[in-house]
Every structure is written in structure tokens, then in C-alpha cells.
C-alpha positions, 0 to 999 in steps of 0.5 A: 756550694758554688755558683752551680750548686743551686737546688731546683725548686720542687726537689727535696726539702732542706730538712730532708737533705739535712736528715740524709746527711748531705753536705750543705753550706749556709750563710749567716746574716745579721739584722741586714743582708737578707737580699744579698744572701738570698740570691746566690743559692746557699742551701740555707740562710741563718738568722739570729734570735739569740742576740739583740742585733736581730729584732723579731721584725727583722727575722720575720722580714728575712723569713718572708724574703727567703720564702719568696725567693725560694732558693735558700731555706730560712734557719732561725736560731731562737734565744733559748729552749723556750717552747714559745720562741720555738713555736713562733719561729716555726709559725713564722715560716722557719724551715730549720730551728737551732735551739741553744742553751739546753740544760737537760734531756727534758728540755731537748724533748720539749724543744722537739715537741714545740716544733710539732703540731698537736698531738705529736707536739705542742704547736697549735695548727695554723700560722701566718706563713703557711704552717697550717699543714700537718706535713710542715712538721717534717719540713722543719729541721730540729737542730740542737746547739751544743753549747752548755756543759750539760749538752756536752756531758750528755752528748750521747743521750742528746744525739739519740733523742727521737725527733732530733735531726742535727746538732750544731756547734760554734767552736768559739762558743763551745770553747768558752765551756772549757774555760777558754780565755780567748779564741785560739787559747793554747791552754784549751786547744787540745780539749776543744779539738777532742770534743769537736771530733767526739761531737762529729763521731757521736752524731754520725753513729746516731745517724743525725747531721752535724753542723758548724759555725765558720768565720769564712768559706775556706774554714767551712770547706775544712770542717766539711772535710773533717766530717761535719755535714753542714757548715754556716759561713758567718756572714754579715756579723763579720764582714759587710752584707755585700760579701754574701754575693762575692765569689770567695763566699759563694764558691765553697769547695765541698769535701770529697 
């Protein structure tokens, strides 16, 4: 994504573009920084419900701000596979839900159902941010985070689950599953690289998207070149919110 990479309103939705494995670039915000991130035209802006820094009210404010600006889709990482948390995010207007801490295939299926209205899913009709239409089911991207031993071991079956749109990895978090003592630990560097390549390949064969969490724009470009289809720059969790609008954060070269 760059200064010219701004999607006109009325074209494909974020979920459609994700499912078609377009290369997308997003920005990850903390409890502040939505206004800065909403302007440059990122494909999506992620907000975190997994950690305590982002209270539910701030996530709600982020969703409304992004919806009003209509430049970037709002993607919410929920705290867990809890269907209530997932339904709350969708009802609040999220156009993508990242679901972490999966322990079994049944949890994967239940999480996908929680993104859909009855009878295809378990979400009731309605919602305060325009989630009343059945068409919204296909406007919400269902993204599973690969961050547990169970998700890693069952990767092929996970990626083949009907209704799943994408898998998502944070290399730093994923490395913890292999006993990494610190970021860049040489003792686990080889297995981490092997598993990241396996995740990319498995997602590609399953026909779903594959995303990665990045500390900066240059690493996002590298991961896209290595086969990931969407990349999130870890914004105000690692540098000030103003950086969302800075040229080095916005001008991200897409891989050829």
C-alpha cells in the first residue's frame, strides 16, 4: 500500500479482497491512534481485544471512526475463541475477526459459526452498527491465528475448514510455542522459519489467505515477497500513533 493505494468506496469489500488473496497492508493500533491510522488509506486497521491495553469501549470507538471514514476496514482480534466475544465484535461493526488460542477443530468450527447469522451460524440478527442484514455474513472475514501447539499440529485440517478465510501469524508469538527464550533466539530460528514456510504453503494449497504481524513497513514488504498475502504493521504498540501517517509507514512496497 502507498499514498496512491487507496481503494475507492463501492468496490470490493475487504473480505472479498482477502479471500481473493490480494496483497493487503494494514496498521495495528493500540488504545489510541485510530484517527491517525484511519486517514492514509490502509486496507485495514487492526485493534486488539486480547490484551488489556485496549478496553472494549476504545475498540468500539475505533470501529465507529473507521466506519465513518470509509477508507480502511476495521479488524478486531478477540481475546479467545469465545463465541460471545466474536459475536460482539461482529455486531459492533468489525469487518474482520482474528481469533487466537484455538485448541481444537471444534473450536475452529464454533468460531466460524459465531461470525454468521442463524441458521448458518449462532449470531442473532441485528446489531448496533448495521449488522442486521444477512449479507453481512459474507462481509466479515474470518481469520484464525496460528499461535498454539494444537493449531500448529492440526494446520492442514484447520486450513481446510469450510468458512475459514485466512490464517494469521505473529512470528514473535509463534516462536514461543517452540520454546524460544527471546526474540531471534538462534536455538529455535530454524524451526520457526520452517513452520512459517509451512503455514504459507498450507494456506496457499487450501486457497485461503495468509497474514503476518510485522514490526515495521520494511519487514511487511519482505513477508509479502515471501508469500504472505496480507501484512500488518505493528503501529502504536511499538511507536507513537503519529507514525501511522508518516511516509515510512505508509509507503509500503508490494512484492512483485
